[in-house]
N, C-alpha and C positions, 0 to 999 in steps of 0.2 A: 354545365358542361366542361370538364378540364384538358387540357390536351396535356398535362402533365400526369403520368401514372400516379397510380398511388405508392408503388414502391420507392417511387422516387420524393415527393411527397412531403409520405409520412416520414421522411428519416426528419433528424434533428439536426439542421445544417447549421445551426448558429453555434452549438455546442464540438461538433468538429470541427468548423472552423476556429473555434479558443483553442483544441485540444492538438491541431494543424500547426497553430503560431506557438503553443506551446513545444512542441518536438520540433518546429523550423527554430528556435529561438534556441530551444539547445543546442543542433546541430550548431548555429553561431559559433556558440561558448566553448563546443569541445574543437572547433575549427582554430581557436586562439588559444585551448590550451597546449595546442600540439607545436603553438609557434607559424599559425600560417599557411597548418596542411591536414588536408582532407585523411591522410592517414595520422599516425593508426584507429582513432576514434571517429572521426563525422562520416565517413566513406560507409563502413559497414552500420553504422547507428541510422542513418539514414536509409539505409536500406529494410533494416529490421522497423522501422519505424515505418514506414511503406507497407510492409507487409501485413500487418500487426493492424496495422489500421484498418488494409480490405477486409482482415478477418472481423475486427469489431463490426463492419457495415453488414458483412454475410451473416454475422450471430445476432444481427438487430432482429430476421427476417424470419429466425425461430422464433416460435409462441408458446407464451407464456406457460402452458401446460407440458410443454419439452423440458423444461426445465424443472418443472414442478415433479414431473415424474423420474429426473435423473437425477433429482438433490441426495436420496438416502446411495442408490447404487453412486452417484462419484463420490460420497464422503466413504460408500466403503473401500472402494479403490484406491484414493489419496491416504486412508490408514494402512492399509496392503505395503502401501507403498513407502508409506513413513519407514514402517518395520523394518523392510529391505533395503532403506539405506543402512537401519544400525548394524545389517548381517554383512552386505555387499557393497555398502554407499563407498565414493571416490572421497579420498581424504583431500582436501585442500587446504591451503592457510591452518593445517592445525585444523580445521574442522571435517567433521563429514556428515554432507550436507548434500550430494550428488549422486542420481543415478545415473551412470553409464551404459547409455541404450546403445552403443556403435554408431549410429549418424546422429545420435542428438545427448548432449549431459543436460539430464532433469533433474530440479528443486525440487521435490514435492513440498514441503513447508511453503512456497510462496503458492500453489495452488491450493493448498489448505486453506488460504486465510479467506477466496471466497467459496467453495466449498462447504467452509464452514458456514458461513451467513446462509447457504441455500438449503443446508439439511435441517441445523436450528428452525428456517423460517418454516420450514415445510412441517415441524414437529408441531408446531402453533398453530399451524393451518390443518392440521387434523383434530386437536387436543378443541372437544368441543370449548365454549367460554367458560359456560359453570363450572367448570371445573381447574381455572386459571387460580384458584384461590387455595388450594392444595400442595402441599410439600410435591405429590408426585407432579408439579408442573414445572419443576425447578431439578431435579435429581438428575431426570436421564438428559434436559442439555449440560447441565455440567459434566457430568460423565463423556458426554460428547466433544465437549469442550477439553476438557481434562485431558484425555487420552494424548490427542498428538500434541497439545502443550507439553505433555511431560517427554514425551519420545524427540520435540525438537528440542526443550532443553538439555535433551541425553547427547544432541550433537555435538556441541554446545551451542546456540542459535536463540541470543536472550530476546533479541528485537523483535525477529519473526515469532518468538510464541507470544511475546506483551501482546502484537498485533493481531493474531489470529484467535487468542482471549479477548482482547479490545472487541472485536468481532462479532463473536459469539454473545458478549455482555451484551451488548449495545441491540442485539434485536431482543433476547431473553426480556430486557427492561421494557424495551418501546412493544412487545407485545400484552403487557399489563399483569406483569404478577406481581403481586400485591411486597411492597417495601420492606415490610417485617422479613420476610425472605431474603431478599438482597443484607439487611442488618443482620440479617443469621451466618448467612454465608459470607458475608465481609467480616466477621467476628473470627469464623474458622481460618481464614484465607490469613488474619490480621493475628491469629494463633501458630499460624505454619512460615512465617515470615524469618524465625531465627533457622529453621529447617531449609527453610530457599536459601540466608543467608550461610550457611556449612556449607551445602552442597555446589555452591557456584565455586566458581574456578578460579585461580588465585587473578588472572589477569579481568576475569570479572568484576571482583570486588576492587580490584585496582580503579577500574574504570570511573564506578560509583563514586567512591574515594578524593577521585581526580576533578569528578566534577563537581562535589560539596567544596574545592580550595584547588583551583588549576595550575595556581601561584606555586603550588608546594615544591612542585616541578616540571618548570617549564622546558625543559630541555630532555624530558624523557616522558613518560605516561601523558602527562600535559602538553607537550608538545603540540598533538595536532587541535586542540582547541585553542591555543594561546597562538599559533600564528592562523588560523581560524579567524578568529577575531583582530587579529592583525591586518588581514585579509581585506576584511570586512569593512573595517573603521577607515582605513585607508583609501577606500574609495568614493566614501564624500557622500556628494549629494547626488552628482553627474558622474563620477569614475574617474580614473584615468585616460580612459579612450579606446577604444576596439585595437588589441594586437598591444597593449600598454600597460600590461599587467605585471609586477614584478617578482608577488609572492608567488605565484605559480612558473612562471616563464624560468627563475633562477631556483626552481623546485623545493623553495621555502616550505609553503606546504602541501601537503603529504594529501594523498587520492584527490588536488584537485579533479578531476576529468568525471570520480566517482560518487563519494558520500561528501564530497565537499563540492561539489560543482558550484552552489550558490556562490562558495566563498569566492570560485576564482572570476562568477559573472559580477558580482557586488564590488569588484575591486574596480574592473573597468565600466562597468554600467553606476556603478552608485546606488543609490536610495533606489532612483527611478526606476532602474530595470530591477529591483528586490518588488520594490510595488506594484509592479507591469506582471510578475511570477506568482506573487501572490495573491492580487488582484486574479489572477487567471485562475487560481486555485477553486477563490473562494465565486466565483460565479458559474465552476463545475459543480462545487457545494448544492450551491441555490438551485440549478437546473436539479439533481439527483436530488434533492427531499421534496422537488416541487412535483417529480413524476412520481415519491413516494405518498405524497398527501393526493393525489390524482389516480392513484391505481385502484380500481373498481373491486380487489380481492384482495385479502387478509397476506396472502402468500405476496400477492405483487408488492404492499405497501411495506411489508417485514423485510424484503429480498432488497427494494429499491433502498429504503433505510440502511440497512446492513452493510451492502455496498459501496455506496458514496459516504461512508462511516471511513470505511476502509481506505478508500482512496486519500479520504480526506486527514486519514493517521497518517498515510504515508505520508506525504509531504508536512504536516504539522511535527511529526517526530524528528524529521529530517532539520526541519527550519530551526527549530530548538535546538538539534544536537549540535550544527556549528556556529549558532551562537552563545554557545556553554550554557543552553537554559533547560540542558538535559544530557547524560551521561552519550556517550558513544560507543553504541550499539549496532553501525554497521547499514543502517536505512540507506537506501539511495534516495533519491528525490526523482520522484515518475517521470516518465517521459523526456528528462532534461539529463539525466546522469548517463554516463554510459553504461550499459548494459541491457543485455535484451527479457531480461528474467519478469525482472519488476514491471519493464514494460508490457509484455504478455500478458501481466496479471491485474494489470489497468484497464489495457483496451477491453481485454476478456468483461470486467467490470461494466465498461463503458457499454457497450456490446450488449450485454442483459439489459443493462437499465432500458438502453431504447426499446429494446424487446418486448419491456413492458409499456414505457410509455406509448410504443402504436398499438400494442395489445389494447392498452386504454383507447385511442383515437379513436383505434377500430369500434369500439363498442361505443363509443358516443356517440359517433357518423351513423352506427345502426340502431342508436335507440329511438 
């Protein structure tokens, strides 16, 4: 008999500590980016982080069957909200991505990243295993993924559209759909690339071209990547020291508190700081995949793997972007970059993962 209640004992304390360490380190970086001040970023970020972390713990108490029942309705609500963005959305920075609900501005495309995983996982949970080899095992998820991706591309937001597609495709692949169907779908997508390129905005095309050759315009379109590489490289192994960064403090590095926060960190904390952040995300990814492998239900396995992949892509795309290994697509570094939307999405993913892990733990306990 234990004196620790199940509600406390079943929490994933190790992963919560890793996430808290990531969020705390992010606050330190934001404090430095503001030249040693908790305003305007660190204080509000800390409040949001504490609130969303508590929310994740509360979500972990929701049983898996509730997420299963909510998968299709949640997808319908998010798709409706994406349509509403096109009609009524607020324009910011040249993009129409937000719904102004009065008390809060919501970005439905962010929540669609996790909703698409739930919906596609639920589809394959309902599909009999014997029907996985037919075309009908692919086209409903393809449409379910394609509709929100198309709406997000219209905003325009290439980075978020890519992540929505990636999360859904990973679930389709893990569900066991034959590779020949993937090959056929891949051929169709490859044939559509010229159409996609023709419909891209000029700034999006420029980002792709600059990714291929950033030195062609180092003071213009390639400025972000160039300055990011300088900041990361100048940090060396141990960094310049806390509050001693020059690229961010002298405003050479654009968006040093949001999309390029890793470059701000690397300049002051060096390779060691970079390894710590990357290592933390790898530990979260490893834990998420273990949750997926141990989940007792098909829905739990697919959902856990899809949500873990979503978190991994968040970090991987941002890190590749700031290192010049991918085009600049506006994906923040979750839990570290300033901003609440990406943080909320990742911590909801974390809450659902803990819910699936808790359900598996309870089933094994009563087995």
